[in-house]
N, C-alpha and C positions, 0 to 999 in steps of 0.2 A: 194603829201601827203608823210608824214612820217609814215614809218611802224616801229613799235615797236616790237624787238625781243630780244630773250636772248641774241644774239650776241652783240647788240648795247646798251643792258642794263647795261653792265659794265661801261659805261662811266658816269653813273649817281649815281653808288654806291661808298660811301667813301672807301678809302683804308684801314681804320681801323676798324676791325669787332667790335672791344670794343664800337664803336660809333653806330653802326647799331643794334646790338642786344637790348640794352636797349630801344631804340627807338620803334622797332618792338614789344617788349613784353609789353610795355605801351600802345601803339597806337592800337593794334590789338589784344590783350589777356585782357580778363577780369580778375580780381582779384581771382575769384573762379573758379576752373577747369570746373565745370559741368553747369555753367552760361554763356552764350554768351552776348555780347553786346546788341544784339536785344532783348534778355529776359530783361535785366537790363532796357533798355529804355521803353520798353512795361509796366513793373511793375511801374516804375517812373510816367509815362504818366497816368496809370489807378489810381494810388493813388493821384495824383494831382487833377485829374478831375473827380475823384468818379464815375468810369465807368469800365466796364470789356469788353466793345465793342471797343477794340485797336488792330490794326494789325500794326506791325513793321516788315519791310522786309529790309534785307541787300541788297546792290547793287549786281547784278548777283547772287543772292541767297547765298551770303557768310554770314554766321551768324555773323562772326567777322569783316565785312567790315566796312570801314571808312565812307560810304555814306549809309543813309537809307531812306526808304520812310514810311510815318506815315498815317494812316487812322484811325480817331477816331470819334466816336459818344457819345455826353455827353449833358445831360440837363443844364450843366454850361455854354454851348455855347449861350442858349436863350437870346436873345437881344443884342447879341455882333456882331459886324461887323466881317468880314473875317480876317483883320489884327489882331484885338484883340483876336480872337481865336487862330490864329497861336502865337501870342505872349504868350498865356497861355500854349501853348504845349513848346514852346522853354524854358519858365522858368522852366517846369518840367524836361527838359533835360540839363539846362544849365552847371551844373557840368560835364557833359559828353562831352561838346562841347569846354572846355577851350583849350587853345592852345597846351596843352599837353595831352588832353582827347582823348578817344577812337573814338569819333565821330567827322568828319571833316565836314560833311554836311548833310542837310536833302535834298534830291533831290526833293521830292514831298510830299505834305501835303494836306489832305482832313479832313476837319472839319465839322463835321454836327450835328445838332440837332437830338433828336429822331424822331421829326416830318418831317425832311428833309430826314432822311434815307430810 
């Protein structure tokens, strides 16, 4: 197994800091200082699916992480298959997941109707 440590991390960092800073600021920081990407994602899902029952968690409890976990309960899921429900959530998050967006992946997604919750 490969162990990742600070000493071997330098091999993966570009030599120009000018390249790194814009990438990190766009990828891991939200445009508003008091709003994390987790909050932005939660608000977008809540608005699109007309529910307040949304939980978005950053990987390893990092509020500005690039990997998130989503749990949502919405009546808009009634009559939808699991894949269709996931597509509805991804549609709400799509602008956050573009190649230069702050979210790289949704690691886990749970989509339920109020009766299933």
